[in-house]
C-alpha positions in Angstrom: 12.3 2.0 6.9 11.8 2.8 3.1 10.0 5.9 3.0 11.7 7.7 5.8 15.1 6.5 3.6 13.3 8.2 0.7 12.4 11.6 2.5 15.6 12.4 4.3 17.2 11.4 0.3 15.0 14.5 -0.3 16.3 17.0 2.0 13.4 16.4 4.2 14.0 17.0 8.0 11.7 13.2 9.6 10.3 11.5 12.2 9.9 7.9 12.3 7.5 5.8 14.9 6.2 2.4 14.4 2.5 2.8 16.1 -1.0 5.3 16.6 0.2 5.6 20.2 3.4 7.3 19.8 2.7 8.9 16.7 -0.3 10.9 19.1 2.3 11.5 21.5 4.0 12.8 19.0 1.2 15.4 17.4 0.1 16.5 21.2 4.1 17.7 22.6 5.1 18.9 18.6 4.8 20.7 15.4 4.9 19.7 12.5 5.0 20.8 8.4 3.6 17.7 7.2 2.3 14.2 9.0 2.2 10.7 6.5 -0.3 8.3 8.2 -0.3 5.1 7.9 -4.0 3.6 8.4 -2.8 0.0 9.1 -0.7 1.6 12.3 -0.5 -1.3 15.3 -2.1 0.3 18.8 -4.3 3.5 17.1 -5.0 3.0 13.9 -3.4 5.9 11.5 -7.5 6.9 10.8 -8.0 6.8 14.7 -4.6 9.0 15.3 -6.4 11.7 12.4 -9.5 11.8 13.9 -7.9 12.3 17.7 -5.6 14.8 16.2 -8.2 17.1 14.7 -10.9 17.2 16.7 -8.0 18.7 19.4 -8.1 21.1 16.8 -4.5 19.9 15.1 -4.0 21.6 12.1 -1.1 20.8 10.2 -1.2 19.1 6.7 -2.3 15.3 7.0 -1.5 12.4 4.0 -3.0 9.2 4.3 -1.5 6.4 2.8 -3.5 2.6 2.6 -4.5 -0.1 0.5 -7.3 0.4 0.3 -9.0 2.0 -3.2 -12.5 2.0 -2.9 -14.6 5.1 -2.9 -16.2 4.3 0.6 -13.1 4.0 2.8 -11.8 7.3 0.7 -14.5 9.5 1.9 -13.9 7.6 5.6 -10.1 8.8 5.8 -11.3 11.7 4.3 -14.1 13.2 6.5 -11.8 11.9 9.5 -10.1 14.2 8.1 -7.1 13.4 6.0 -6.0 16.8 3.9 -4.7 13.8 0.3 -5.1 10.1 -0.1 -2.0 7.8 -1.4 -3.2 4.7 -2.4 0.1 1.1 -2.3 1.3 0.3 -4.0 1.9 3.6 -5.2 5.2 5.4 -6.5 8.2 7.2 -4.5 7.6 10.9 -6.7 4.0 10.6 -6.1 5.1 10.6 -2.4 6.9 12.7 -2.8 4.8 15.4 -5.3 1.4 14.8 -2.3 4.3 16.4 0.3 5.2 19.2 -2.2 1.4 19.8 -2.3 0.8 19.9 1.2 3.8 22.3 2.0 2.6 24.8 -0.8 -0.3 25.6 0.7 -1.2 29.4 0.7 0.1 31.7 3.6 -2.5 33.9 2.7 -4.9 32.2 4.4 -3.8 32.7 7.3 -4.8 36.3 8.9 -8.0 38.5 11.0 -11.3 37.2 11.5 -13.5 36.7 9.0 -17.3 37.8 8.9 -20.2 37.2 6.8 -23.6 37.2 7.4 -24.0 35.1 10.6 -20.7 33.2 10.4 -17.3 33.8 12.1 -14.1 32.4 10.5 -11.6 32.6 12.7 -7.7 31.0 10.5 -5.7 31.1 13.3 -7.2 29.0 15.5 -9.6 26.8 13.4 -12.9 28.1 14.3 -16.1 28.8 12.8 -19.7 29.8 14.8 -23.0 30.2 13.5 -24.9 33.4 15.6 -21.9 32.7 18.3 -22.5 29.0 18.0 -19.3 26.7 17.2 -19.7 24.6 13.5 -17.6 21.6 13.8 -15.6 21.5 10.1 -13.2 19.1 8.7 -9.7 20.9 7.3 -11.2 21.6 3.6 -14.6 22.5 4.6 -13.0 24.0 6.9 -9.9 25.8 3.8 -12.6 25.7 1.7 -15.1 28.3 3.5 -12.2 29.9 4.3 -11.6 31.2 0.6 -14.9 31.5 0.0 -15.0 34.2 2.8 -12.8 35.6 1.4 -13.7 36.4 -2.2 -17.7 37.5 -1.1 -20.1 37.2 -4.1 -17.5 35.7 -6.1 -18.0 33.1 -8.9 -15.3 30.5 -8.9 -15.8 27.4 -10.7 -15.2 23.7 -9.7 -11.9 23.6 -11.3 -11.1 26.5 -9.8 -11.5 25.5 -6.2 -9.8 22.4 -7.6 -7.0 25.0 -7.6 -7.3 27.4 -5.2 -8.6 24.9 -2.6 -7.4 21.3 -3.1 -3.6 20.5 -4.2 -3.1 20.1 -7.6 -1.5 16.4 -7.2 -4.4 15.3 -5.0 -7.0 13.0 -6.9 -10.3 15.1 -6.3 -12.6 15.8 -8.6 -15.8 18.4 -9.4 -17.7 15.9 -7.9 -15.6 16.2 -4.4 -16.3 20.4 -4.7 -20.1 19.6 -4.8 -19.6 17.1 -2.2 -18.2 19.3 0.1 -20.3 22.0 -0.7 -23.4 20.2 0.1 -21.6 18.7 4.1 -20.9 22.5 4.1 -24.4 24.1 3.8 -25.8 21.3 6.1 -23.1 23.0 8.2 -23.7 26.2 8.4 -27.2 27.4 6.8 -30.0 28.3 8.4 -33.0 26.3 8.5 -36.2 28.7 6.8 -33.5 30.9 5.6 -31.9 30.8 1.5 -27.9 29.0 1.5 -25.7 31.6 2.0 -23.7 29.4 -0.5 -25.2 29.6 -4.1 -24.9 27.5 -7.5 -24.8 29.8 -10.4 -25.9 27.0 -12.5 -23.2 25.5 -15.6 -20.7 28.7 -14.2 -19.9 27.5 -10.1 -20.0 28.4 -6.2 -20.3 31.3 -4.6 -20.9 32.8 -1.2 -23.8 35.6 -0.8 -22.5 38.3 0.8 -25.0 41.2 1.1 -23.1 43.7 3.0 -19.3 42.9 1.4 -17.5 44.5 -1.7 -16.0 41.4 -3.6 -12.0 41.4 -3.3 -10.7 42.9 -6.4 
């Protein structure tokens, strides 16, 4: 396989499978630093593998490869739990850059349990609760919320959030941040109460926490 050989030449340790069922089996029993999924895998599609893996709590970064280029199809891939999206045809050097970006995820994002208001976030178990009830978040929603909970009451521009939470090689844009903020509000806000996620017009976004002191 061309991609496998390229990545091996880039000094990556590579395991390749030819269908979605085998991919899901590997993900159930082995731990990987990064996963590359083709949308059109036989048996189970890459989208199905991604959804099923995320539904079991899998947090390994996933790069989705596909020939589908429409925005709604990209959204479908990201909603399934993919962290990044690369459309065919692509240059192998771009593939390498995307992988490096996913592998550069800040290690500081793992750590102790975070509490802000009625929200609790457990980085190591990929769990969020609101008033004690579990909240199901996609990986990027989780990463965005975690970053904001680690920096309560601080305003971040969309560009800053892209730089800190999204990979620098991603196709994400400031509109992506707006979309994810809206999704988070729907999932973590309480009806009839002000949102904990504030928009500072012309500046950016912040997570409000009256009892918290902003991080240095």
